[in-house]
Biopython code that builds the backbone (N, CA, C, O; Angstrom):
import numpy as np
from Bio.PDB.StructureBuilder import StructureBuilder

atoms = [
    (1, "MET", "N", (-15.004, -60.750, -78.586)),
    (1, "MET", "CA", (-15.754, -59.592, -78.145)),
    (1, "MET", "C", (-16.355, -58.834, -79.337)),
    (1, "MET", "O", (-17.475, -58.328, -79.264)),
    (2, "ASN", "N", (-15.596, -58.767, -80.429)),
    (2, "ASN", "CA", (-16.056, -58.106, -81.639)),
    (2, "ASN", "C", (-17.365, -58.726, -82.125)),
    (2, "ASN", "O", (-18.279, -58.012, -82.539)),
    (3, "GLU", "N", (-17.452, -60.059, -82.074)),
    (3, "GLU", "CA", (-18.654, -60.755, -82.538)),
    (3, "GLU", "C", (-19.870, -60.415, -81.680)),
    (3, "GLU", "O", (-20.993, -60.350, -82.180)),
    (4, "ILE", "N", (-19.640, -60.201, -80.389)),
    (4, "ILE", "CA", (-20.747, -59.872, -79.487)),
    (4, "ILE", "C", (-21.360, -58.522, -79.880)),
    (4, "ILE", "O", (-22.582, -58.390, -79.954)),
    (5, "PHE", "N", (-20.516, -57.534, -80.129)),
    (5, "PHE", "CA", (-21.028, -56.219, -80.520)),
    (5, "PHE", "C", (-21.670, -56.255, -81.906)),
    (5, "PHE", "O", (-22.679, -55.591, -82.146)),
    (6, "GLU", "N", (-21.088, -57.022, -82.801)),
    (6, "GLU", "CA", (-21.676, -57.148, -84.132)),
    (6, "GLU", "C", (-23.037, -57.836, -84.045)),
    (6, "GLU", "O", (-23.997, -57.403, -84.682)),
    (7, "ALA", "N", (-23.115, -58.897, -83.265)),
    (7, "ALA", "CA", (-24.393, -59.587, -83.088)),
    (7, "ALA", "C", (-25.421, -58.655, -82.450)),
    (7, "ALA", "O", (-26.581, -58.642, -82.863)),
    (8, "ALA", "N", (-25.010, -57.878, -81.450)),
    (8, "ALA", "CA", (-25.928, -56.939, -80.806)),
    (8, "ALA", "C", (-26.454, -55.920, -81.803)),
    (8, "ALA", "O", (-27.639, -55.586, -81.784)),
    (9, "MET", "N", (-25.584, -55.426, -82.674)),
    (9, "MET", "CA", (-26.001, -54.463, -83.685)),
    (9, "MET", "C", (-27.050, -55.088, -84.611)),
    (9, "MET", "O", (-28.102, -54.496, -84.854)),
    (10, "VAL", "N", (-26.760, -56.272, -85.118)),
    (10, "VAL", "CA", (-27.667, -56.901, -86.081)),
    (10, "VAL", "C", (-28.971, -57.310, -85.394)),
    (10, "VAL", "O", (-30.039, -57.222, -85.999)),
    (11, "ILE", "N", (-28.898, -57.753, -84.150)),
    (11, "ILE", "CA", (-30.116, -58.109, -83.407)),
    (11, "ILE", "C", (-30.973, -56.870, -83.177)),
    (11, "ILE", "O", (-32.193, -56.923, -83.332)),
    (12, "CYS", "N", (-30.352, -55.769, -82.813)),
    (12, "CYS", "CA", (-31.109, -54.521, -82.613)),
    (12, "CYS", "C", (-31.777, -54.063, -83.900)),
    (12, "CYS", "O", (-32.937, -53.652, -83.887)),
    (13, "PHE", "N", (-31.050, -54.132, -85.010)),
    (13, "PHE", "CA", (-31.655, -53.767, -86.287)),
    (13, "PHE", "C", (-32.800, -54.716, -86.627)),
    (13, "PHE", "O", (-33.839, -54.296, -87.137)),
    (14, "GLY", "N", (-32.599, -55.986, -86.341)),
    (14, "GLY", "CA", (-33.591, -56.992, -86.708)),
    (14, "GLY", "C", (-34.777, -57.075, -85.780)),
    (14, "GLY", "O", (-35.793, -57.670, -86.142)),
    (15, "ALA", "N", (-34.687, -56.501, -84.596)),
    (15, "ALA", "CA", (-35.771, -56.612, -83.623)),
    (15, "ALA", "C", (-37.057, -55.949, -84.101)),
    (15, "ALA", "O", (-38.151, -56.358, -83.712)),
    (16, "SER", "N", (-36.931, -54.940, -84.931)),
    (16, "SER", "CA", (-38.124, -54.226, -85.392)),
    (16, "SER", "C", (-38.815, -54.919, -86.565)),
    (16, "SER", "O", (-39.983, -54.637, -86.831)),
    (17, "TRP", "N", (-38.143, -55.796, -87.258)),
    (17, "TRP", "CA", (-38.746, -56.393, -88.455)),
    (17, "TRP", "C", (-39.970, -57.252, -88.170)),
    (17, "TRP", "O", (-40.941, -57.163, -88.922)),
    (18, "PRO", "N", (-39.983, -58.083, -87.123)),
    (18, "PRO", "CA", (-41.221, -58.845, -86.884)),
    (18, "PRO", "C", (-42.438, -57.943, -86.651)),
    (18, "PRO", "O", (-43.539, -58.248, -87.109)),
    (19, "LEU", "N", (-42.234, -56.837, -85.941)),
    (19, "LEU", "CA", (-43.337, -55.897, -85.728)),
    (19, "LEU", "C", (-43.750, -55.234, -87.029)),
    (19, "LEU", "O", (-44.936, -55.023, -87.281)),
    (20, "ASN", "N", (-42.779, -54.913, -87.843)),
    (20, "ASN", "CA", (-43.053, -54.296, -89.136)),
    (20, "ASN", "C", (-43.815, -55.268, -90.038)),
    (20, "ASN", "O", (-44.741, -54.869, -90.744)),
    (21, "LEU", "N", (-43.421, -56.545, -90.013)),
    (21, "LEU", "CA", (-44.120, -57.562, -90.803)),
    (21, "LEU", "C", (-45.574, -57.695, -90.335)),
    (21, "LEU", "O", (-46.493, -57.767, -91.150)),
    (22, "TYR", "N", (-45.765, -57.728, -89.035)),
    (22, "TYR", "CA", (-47.116, -57.829, -88.481)),
    (22, "TYR", "C", (-47.966, -56.642, -88.931)),
    (22, "TYR", "O", (-49.118, -56.809, -89.330)),
    (23, "LYS", "N", (-47.388, -55.447, -88.863)),
    (23, "LYS", "CA", (-48.108, -54.243, -89.270)),
    (23, "LYS", "C", (-48.470, -54.307, -90.759)),
    (23, "LYS", "O", (-49.569, -53.914, -91.149)),
    (24, "SER", "N", (-47.550, -54.801, -91.586)),
    (24, "SER", "CA", (-47.808, -54.902, -93.026)),
    (24, "SER", "C", (-48.928, -55.895, -93.323)),
    (24, "SER", "O", (-49.766, -55.650, -94.191)),
    (25, "VAL", "N", (-48.942, -57.007, -92.606)),
    (25, "VAL", "CA", (-49.990, -58.013, -92.810)),
    (25, "VAL", "C", (-51.333, -57.466, -92.341)),
    (25, "VAL", "O", (-52.343, -57.596, -93.033)),
    (26, "LYS", "N", (-51.336, -56.863, -91.174)),
    (26, "LYS", "CA", (-52.579, -56.397, -90.549)),
    (26, "LYS", "C", (-53.192, -55.202, -91.291)),
    (26, "LYS", "O", (-54.403, -55.156, -91.503)),
    (27, "SER", "N", (-52.354, -54.240, -91.682)),
    (27, "SER", "CA", (-52.872, -53.004, -92.273)),
    (27, "SER", "C", (-53.353, -53.181, -93.711)),
    (27, "SER", "O", (-54.277, -52.492, -94.142)),
    (28, "ARG", "N", (-52.736, -54.096, -94.454)),
    (28, "ARG", "CA", (-53.069, -54.348, -95.858)),
    (28, "ARG", "C", (-52.969, -53.081, -96.714)),
    (28, "ARG", "O", (-53.724, -52.902, -97.670)),
    (29, "THR", "N", (-52.023, -52.207, -96.354)),
    (29, "THR", "CA", (-51.766, -51.011, -97.153)),
    (29, "THR", "C", (-50.264, -50.737, -97.176)),
    (29, "THR", "O", (-49.542, -51.075, -96.238)),
    (30, "ALA", "N", (-49.814, -50.121, -98.262)),
    (30, "ALA", "CA", (-48.397, -49.760, -98.394)),
    (30, "ALA", "C", (-48.176, -48.285, -98.083)),
    (30, "ALA", "O", (-47.066, -47.773, -98.228)),
    (31, "LYS", "N", (-49.220, -47.616, -97.663)),
    (31, "LYS", "CA", (-49.095, -46.182, -97.351)),
    (31, "LYS", "C", (-48.114, -46.002, -96.202)),
    (31, "LYS", "O", (-48.188, -46.684, -95.180)),
    (32, "GLY", "N", (-47.196, -45.068, -96.397)),
    (32, "GLY", "CA", (-46.180, -44.800, -95.391)),
    (32, "GLY", "C", (-44.967, -45.711, -95.484)),
    (32, "GLY", "O", (-44.055, -45.606, -94.664)),
    (33, "LYS", "N", (-44.939, -46.600, -96.466)),
    (33, "LYS", "CA", (-43.815, -47.521, -96.629)),
    (33, "LYS", "C", (-42.952, -47.042, -97.801)),
    (33, "LYS", "O", (-43.462, -46.503, -98.783)),
    (34, "SER", "N", (-41.656, -47.245, -97.681)),
    (34, "SER", "CA", (-40.733, -46.890, -98.744)),
    (34, "SER", "C", (-40.072, -48.163, -99.263)),
    (34, "SER", "O", (-39.261, -48.787, -98.579)),
    (35, "LEU", "N", (-40.437, -48.529, -100.480)),
    (35, "LEU", "CA", (-39.853, -49.716, -101.098)),
    (35, "LEU", "C", (-38.351, -49.530, -101.305)),
    (35, "LEU", "O", (-37.580, -50.469, -101.106)),
    (36, "LEU", "N", (-37.933, -48.341, -101.699)),
    (36, "LEU", "CA", (-36.512, -48.067, -101.897)),
    (36, "LEU", "C", (-35.737, -48.274, -100.597)),
    (36, "LEU", "O", (-34.660, -48.872, -100.602)),
    (37, "PHE", "N", (-36.279, -47.785, -99.493)),
    (37, "PHE", "CA", (-35.635, -47.960, -98.189)),
    (37, "PHE", "C", (-35.460, -49.442, -97.876)),
    (37, "PHE", "O", (-34.382, -49.866, -97.461)),
    (38, "GLU", "N", (-36.508, -50.226, -98.071)),
    (38, "GLU", "CA", (-36.442, -51.656, -97.782)),
    (38, "GLU", "C", (-35.423, -52.365, -98.674)),
    (38, "GLU", "O", (-34.692, -53.244, -98.217)),
    (39, "ILE", "N", (-35.381, -51.977, -99.939)),
    (39, "ILE", "CA", (-34.417, -52.580, -100.864)),
    (39, "ILE", "C", (-32.986, -52.232, -100.445)),
    (39, "ILE", "O", (-32.100, -53.085, -100.490)),
    (40, "LEU", "N", (-32.764, -50.995, -100.045)),
    (40, "LEU", "CA", (-31.421, -50.602, -99.591)),
    (40, "LEU", "C", (-31.012, -51.368, -98.331)),
    (40, "LEU", "O", (-29.851, -51.754, -98.193)),
    (41, "ILE", "N", (-31.946, -51.588, -97.423)),
    (41, "ILE", "CA", (-31.648, -52.385, -96.228)),
    (41, "ILE", "C", (-31.285, -53.812, -96.643)),
    (41, "ILE", "O", (-30.322, -54.381, -96.128)),
    (42, "ALA", "N", (-32.049, -54.392, -97.568)),
    (42, "ALA", "CA", (-31.761, -55.750, -98.041)),
    (42, "ALA", "C", (-30.374, -55.818, -98.683)),
    (42, "ALA", "O", (-29.627, -56.768, -98.449)),
    (43, "ILE", "N", (-30.034, -54.821, -99.482)),
    (43, "ILE", "CA", (-28.707, -54.784, -100.107)),
    (43, "ILE", "C", (-27.620, -54.724, -99.033)),
    (43, "ILE", "O", (-26.581, -55.372, -99.161)),
    (44, "GLY", "N", (-27.857, -53.956, -97.986)),
    (44, "GLY", "CA", (-26.902, -53.879, -96.883)),
    (44, "GLY", "C", (-26.684, -55.229, -96.226)),
    (44, "GLY", "O", (-25.549, -55.599, -95.928)),
    (45, "TYR", "N", (-27.766, -55.971, -95.998)),
    (45, "TYR", "CA", (-27.621, -57.302, -95.408)),
    (45, "TYR", "C", (-26.908, -58.258, -96.359)),
    (45, "TYR", "O", (-26.097, -59.074, -95.923)),
    (46, "VAL", "N", (-27.204, -58.163, -97.653)),
    (46, "VAL", "CA", (-26.494, -58.997, -98.633)),
    (46, "VAL", "C", (-25.005, -58.683, -98.596)),
    (46, "VAL", "O", (-24.181, -59.596, -98.643)),
    (47, "CYS", "N", (-24.652, -57.412, -98.513)),
    (47, "CYS", "CA", (-23.238, -57.026, -98.422)),
    (47, "CYS", "C", (-22.586, -57.605, -97.164)),
    (47, "CYS", "O", (-21.448, -58.071, -97.213)),
    (48, "GLY", "N", (-23.301, -57.574, -96.046)),
    (48, "GLY", "CA", (-22.779, -58.167, -94.816)),
    (48, "GLY", "C", (-22.554, -59.662, -94.958)),
    (48, "GLY", "O", (-21.545, -60.187, -94.490)),
    (49, "ILE", "N", (-23.487, -60.348, -95.601)),
    (49, "ILE", "CA", (-23.368, -61.791, -95.823)),
    (49, "ILE", "C", (-22.195, -62.092, -96.735)),
    (49, "ILE", "O", (-21.404, -62.994, -96.457)),
    (50, "VAL", "N", (-22.077, -61.339, -97.831)),
    (50, "VAL", "CA", (-20.959, -61.529, -98.758)),
    (50, "VAL", "C", (-19.634, -61.269, -98.050)),
    (50, "VAL", "O", (-18.662, -61.990, -98.275)),
    (51, "GLY", "N", (-19.584, -60.252, -97.204)),
    (51, "GLY", "CA", (-18.374, -59.961, -96.445)),
    (51, "GLY", "C", (-17.986, -61.112, -95.533)),
    (51, "GLY", "O", (-16.808, -61.453, -95.424)),
    (52, "LYS", "N", (-18.978, -61.715, -94.874)),
    (52, "LYS", "CA", (-18.701, -62.862, -94.007)),
    (52, "LYS", "C", (-18.197, -64.054, -94.816)),
    (52, "LYS", "O", (-17.254, -64.734, -94.413)),
    (53, "ILE", "N", (-18.830, -64.298, -95.950)),
    (53, "ILE", "CA", (-18.403, -65.418, -96.803)),
    (53, "ILE", "C", (-17.005, -65.163, -97.345)),
    (53, "ILE", "O", (-16.191, -66.085, -97.404)),
    (54, "TYR", "N", (-16.715, -63.938, -97.740)),
    (54, "TYR", "CA", (-15.379, -63.584, -98.218)),
    (54, "TYR", "C", (-14.337, -63.820, -97.126)),
    (54, "TYR", "O", (-13.274, -64.385, -97.386)),
    (55, "SER", "N", (-14.644, -63.389, -95.921)),
    (55, "SER", "CA", (-13.708, -63.596, -94.807)),
    (55, "SER", "C", (-13.446, -65.073, -94.574)),
    (55, "SER", "O", (-12.325, -65.473, -94.263)),
    (56, "TYR", "N", (-14.478, -65.871, -94.724)),
    (56, "TYR", "CA", (-14.350, -67.315, -94.502)),
    (56, "TYR", "C", (-13.561, -67.992, -95.614)),
    (56, "TYR", "O", (-12.677, -68.805, -95.346)),
    (57, "THR", "N", (-13.880, -67.656, -96.869)),
    (57, "THR", "CA", (-13.265, -68.375, -97.985)),
    (57, "THR", "C", (-11.896, -67.834, -98.382)),
    (57, "THR", "O", (-10.996, -68.617, -98.687)),
    (58, "VAL", "N", (-11.720, -66.528, -98.386)),
    (58, "VAL", "CA", (-10.479, -65.925, -98.870)),
    (58, "VAL", "C", (-9.491, -65.668, -97.732)),
    (58, "VAL", "O", (-8.302, -65.964, -97.852)),
    (59, "LEU", "N", (-9.987, -65.121, -96.643)),
    (59, "LEU", "CA", (-9.102, -64.745, -95.542)),
    (59, "LEU", "C", (-8.931, -65.866, -94.518)),
    (59, "LEU", "O", (-8.178, -65.721, -93.554)),
    (60, "ASP", "N", (-9.629, -66.982, -94.728)),
    (60, "ASP", "CA", (-9.539, -68.154, -93.864)),
    (60, "ASP", "C", (-9.907, -67.830, -92.411)),
    (60, "ASP", "O", (-9.326, -68.378, -91.474)),
    (61, "MET", "N", (-10.871, -66.938, -92.243)),
    (61, "MET", "CA", (-11.363, -66.599, -90.909)),
    (61, "MET", "C", (-12.622, -67.422, -90.643)),
    (61, "MET", "O", (-13.336, -67.769, -91.584)),
    (62, "PRO", "N", (-12.904, -67.735, -89.397)),
    (62, "PRO", "CA", (-14.118, -68.520, -89.110)),
    (62, "PRO", "C", (-15.378, -67.686, -89.307)),
    (62, "PRO", "O", (-15.378, -66.474, -89.092)),
    (63, "VAL", "N", (-16.447, -68.356, -89.720)),
    (63, "VAL", "CA", (-17.749, -67.694, -89.792)),
    (63, "VAL", "C", (-18.298, -67.685, -88.374)),
    (63, "VAL", "O", (-18.423, -68.738, -87.748)),
    (64, "THR", "N", (-18.621, -66.524, -87.874)),
    (64, "THR", "CA", (-19.094, -66.386, -86.505)),
    (64, "THR", "C", (-20.625, -66.331, -86.471)),
    (64, "THR", "O", (-21.269, -66.168, -87.507)),
    (65, "TYR", "N", (-21.192, -66.467, -85.287)),
    (65, "TYR", "CA", (-22.641, -66.549, -85.153)),
    (65, "TYR", "C", (-23.418, -65.319, -85.623)),
    (65, "TYR", "O", (-24.594, -65.473, -85.952)),
    (66, "PRO", "N", (-22.852, -64.111, -85.680)),
    (66, "PRO", "CA", (-23.661, -63.005, -86.225)),
    (66, "PRO", "C", (-24.107, -63.251, -87.672)),
    (66, "PRO", "O", (-25.075, -62.648, -88.135)),
    (67, "PHE", "N", (-23.409, -64.126, -88.375)),
    (67, "PHE", "CA", (-23.778, -64.482, -89.752)),
    (67, "PHE", "C", (-25.234, -64.939, -89.818)),
    (67, "PHE", "O", (-25.954, -64.598, -90.757)),
    (68, "VAL", "N", (-25.662, -65.703, -88.828)),
    (68, "VAL", "CA", (-27.035, -66.208, -88.795)),
    (68, "VAL", "C", (-28.031, -65.055, -88.722)),
    (68, "VAL", "O", (-29.085, -65.103, -89.355)),
    (69, "PHE", "N", (-27.701, -64.021, -87.955)),
    (69, "PHE", "CA", (-28.614, -62.888, -87.813)),
    (69, "PHE", "C", (-28.696, -62.070, -89.096)),
    (69, "PHE", "O", (-29.751, -61.519, -89.411)),
    (70, "TYR", "N", (-27.589, -61.985, -89.844)),
    (70, "TYR", "CA", (-27.644, -61.321, -91.147)),
    (70, "TYR", "C", (-28.650, -62.032, -92.047)),
    (70, "TYR", "O", (-29.469, -61.390, -92.704)),
    (71, "ILE", "N", (-28.583, -63.352, -92.071)),
    (71, "ILE", "CA", (-29.483, -64.132, -92.921)),
    (71, "ILE", "C", (-30.928, -63.983, -92.444)),
    (71, "ILE", "O", (-31.832, -63.761, -93.249)),
    (72, "LEU", "N", (-31.139, -64.104, -91.141)),
    (72, "LEU", "CA", (-32.490, -63.970, -90.592)),
    (72, "LEU", "C", (-33.080, -62.594, -90.908)),
    (72, "LEU", "O", (-34.242, -62.492, -91.299)),
    (73, "ASN", "N", (-32.291, -61.550, -90.741)),
    (73, "ASN", "CA", (-32.772, -60.199, -91.047)),
    (73, "ASN", "C", (-33.072, -60.041, -92.525)),
    (73, "ASN", "O", (-34.063, -59.410, -92.893)),
    (74, "LEU", "N", (-32.225, -60.609, -93.380)),
    (74, "LEU", "CA", (-32.471, -60.535, -94.826)),
    (74, "LEU", "C", (-33.779, -61.232, -95.184)),
    (74, "LEU", "O", (-34.535, -60.740, -96.021)),
    (75, "VAL", "N", (-34.046, -62.358, -94.564)),
    (75, "VAL", "CA", (-35.303, -63.070, -94.816)),
    (75, "VAL", "C", (-36.494, -62.200, -94.408)),
    (75, "VAL", "O", (-37.478, -62.107, -95.141)),
    (76, "MET", "N", (-36.403, -61.566, -93.241)),
    (76, "MET", "CA", (-37.515, -60.719, -92.779)),
    (76, "MET", "C", (-37.701, -59.486, -93.661)),
    (76, "MET", "O", (-38.832, -59.106, -93.962)),
    (77, "VAL", "N", (-36.597, -58.857, -94.078)),
    (77, "VAL", "CA", (-36.703, -57.687, -94.958)),
    (77, "VAL", "C", (-37.294, -58.097, -96.303)),
    (77, "VAL", "O", (-38.131, -57.387, -96.860)),
    (78, "THR", "N", (-36.861, -59.234, -96.817)),
    (78, "THR", "CA", (-37.400, -59.732, -98.090)),
    (78, "THR", "C", (-38.897, -60.000, -97.962)),
    (78, "THR", "O", (-39.670, -59.670, -98.862)),
    (79, "ALA", "N", (-39.299, -60.593, -96.852)),
    (79, "ALA", "CA", (-40.729, -60.836, -96.627)),
    (79, "ALA", "C", (-41.497, -59.516, -96.574)),
    (79, "ALA", "O", (-42.610, -59.428, -97.093)),
    (80, "ASP", "N", (-40.922, -58.503, -95.961)),
    (80, "ASP", "CA", (-41.598, -57.202, -95.893)),
    (80, "ASP", "C", (-41.660, -56.548, -97.264)),
    (80, "ASP", "O", (-42.635, -55.862, -97.571)),
    (81, "ILE", "N", (-40.643, -56.743, -98.093)),
    (81, "ILE", "CA", (-40.687, -56.226, -99.466)),
    (81, "ILE", "C", (-41.833, -56.881, -100.225)),
    (81, "ILE", "O", (-42.578, -56.206, -100.936)),
    (82, "VAL", "N", (-41.972, -58.187, -100.075)),
    (82, "VAL", "CA", (-43.060, -58.915, -100.740)),
    (82, "VAL", "C", (-44.417, -58.394, -100.250)),
    (82, "VAL", "O", (-45.332, -58.180, -101.045)),
    (83, "LEU", "N", (-44.534, -58.196, -98.947)),
    (83, "LEU", "CA", (-45.785, -57.664, -98.400)),
    (83, "LEU", "C", (-46.061, -56.241, -98.881)),
    (83, "LEU", "O", (-47.211, -55.888, -99.140)),
    (84, "THR", "N", (-45.032, -55.434, -98.999)),
    (84, "THR", "CA", (-45.208, -54.070, -99.503)),
    (84, "THR", "C", (-45.714, -54.102, -100.941)),
    (84, "THR", "O", (-46.605, -53.335, -101.307)),
    (85, "LEU", "N", (-45.148, -54.986, -101.752)),
    (85, "LEU", "CA", (-45.617, -55.109, -103.140)),
    (85, "LEU", "C", (-47.060, -55.594, -103.188)),
    (85, "LEU", "O", (-47.862, -55.101, -103.982)),
    (86, "ARG", "N", (-47.389, -56.565, -102.332)),
    (86, "ARG", "CA", (-48.776, -57.042, -102.267)),
    (86, "ARG", "C", (-49.701, -55.921, -101.837)),
    (86, "ARG", "O", (-50.768, -55.728, -102.420)),
    (87, "ASN", "N", (-49.291, -55.178, -100.813)),
    (87, "ASN", "CA", (-50.140, -54.107, -100.303)),
    (87, "ASN", "C", (-50.303, -52.973, -101.312)),
    (87, "ASN", "O", (-51.354, -52.335, -101.363)),
    (88, "ARG", "N", (-49.269, -52.719, -102.113)),
    (88, "ARG", "CA", (-49.413, -51.717, -103.190)),
    (88, "ARG", "C", (-50.495, -52.156, -104.173)),
    (88, "ARG", "O", (-51.313, -51.355, -104.625)),
    (89, "LYS", "N", (-50.477, -53.437, -104.487)),
    (89, "LYS", "CA", (-51.490, -53.979, -105.393)),
    (89, "LYS", "C", (-52.881, -53.836, -104.773)),
    (89, "LYS", "O", (-53.825, -53.438, -105.455)),
    (90, "LEU", "N", (-53.011, -54.158, -103.486)),
    (90, "LEU", "CA", (-54.285, -53.997, -102.805)),
    (90, "LEU", "C", (-54.733, -52.544, -102.774)),
    (90, "LEU", "O", (-55.921, -52.252, -102.919)),
    (91, "ASP", "N", (-53.773, -51.621, -102.584)),
    (91, "ASP", "CA", (-54.104, -50.192, -102.598)),
    (91, "ASP", "C", (-54.664, -49.783, -103.966)),
    (91, "ASP", "O", (-55.645, -49.043, -104.044)),
    (92, "LYS", "N", (-54.039, -50.265, -105.030)),
    (92, "LYS", "CA", (-54.515, -49.932, -106.381)),
    (92, "LYS", "C", (-55.908, -50.504, -106.627)),
    (92, "LYS", "O", (-56.757, -49.854, -107.236)),
    (93, "GLU", "N", (-56.134, -51.725, -106.148)),
    (93, "GLU", "CA", (-57.454, -52.335, -106.305)),
    (93, "GLU", "C", (-58.524, -51.541, -105.549)),
    (93, "GLU", "O", (-59.643, -51.381, -106.037)),
    (94, "LYS", "N", (-58.179, -51.049, -104.365)),
    (94, "LYS", "CA", (-59.128, -50.229, -103.585)),
    (94, "LYS", "C", (-59.430, -48.923, -104.306)),
    (94, "LYS", "O", (-60.578, -48.482, -104.356)),
    (95, "GLU", "N", (-58.377, -48.302, -104.873)),
    (95, "GLU", "CA", (-58.576, -47.046, -105.614)),
    (95, "GLU", "C", (-59.461, -47.258, -106.819)),
    (95, "GLU", "O", (-60.334, -46.439, -107.109)),
    (96, "THR", "N", (-59.238, -48.370, -107.531)),
    (96, "THR", "CA", (-60.043, -48.679, -108.705)),
    (96, "THR", "C", (-61.491, -48.931, -108.326)),
    (96, "THR", "O", (-62.404, -48.481, -109.018)),
    (97, "ALA", "N", (-61.704, -49.649, -107.230)),
    (97, "ALA", "CA", (-63.067, -49.959, -106.779)),
    (97, "ALA", "C", (-63.785, -48.713, -106.311)),
    (97, "ALA", "O", (-65.002, -48.610, -106.465)),
    (98, "ASN", "N", (-63.058, -47.763, -105.742)),
    (98, "ASN", "CA", (-63.676, -46.518, -105.253)),
    (98, "ASN", "C", (-63.885, -45.478, -106.344)),
    (98, "ASN", "O", (-64.612, -44.507, -106.134)),
    (99, "ALA", "N", (-63.264, -45.661, -107.505)),
    (99, "ALA", "CA", (-63.355, -44.675, -108.573)),
    (99, "ALA", "C", (-64.622, -44.786, -109.383)),
    (99, "ALA", "O", (-64.827, -44.013, -110.319)),
]
sb = StructureBuilder()
sb.init_structure("model")
sb.init_model(0)
sb.init_chain("A")
sb.init_seg("    ")
for serial, (resi, resn, name, xyz) in enumerate(atoms, 1):
    if name == "N":
        sb.init_residue(resn, " ", resi, " ")
    sb.init_atom(name, np.array(xyz, "f"), 0.0, 1.0, " ", f" {name:<3s}", serial, name[0])
structure = sb.get_structure()
């Protein structure tokens, strides 16, 4: 039962990332985005993954299916970080061209 609630939590957190990625690709701007926020979210997912691996290797507990959602969410957050960096570069290029 614990795994079901954990999976629900991670799925709910992760449900917004595909929309966020789409918005980042479509808008081509980093305005309104916080790189620090995204990095902190990524660190949180890394901590969750490390915790699962620790439980598996040290505590001899099975790796449960929410582990997959941690990885999937980390991939999406990382992709959004990359897009934010790209969009910052595009924003600077637009500012330079308009100056």
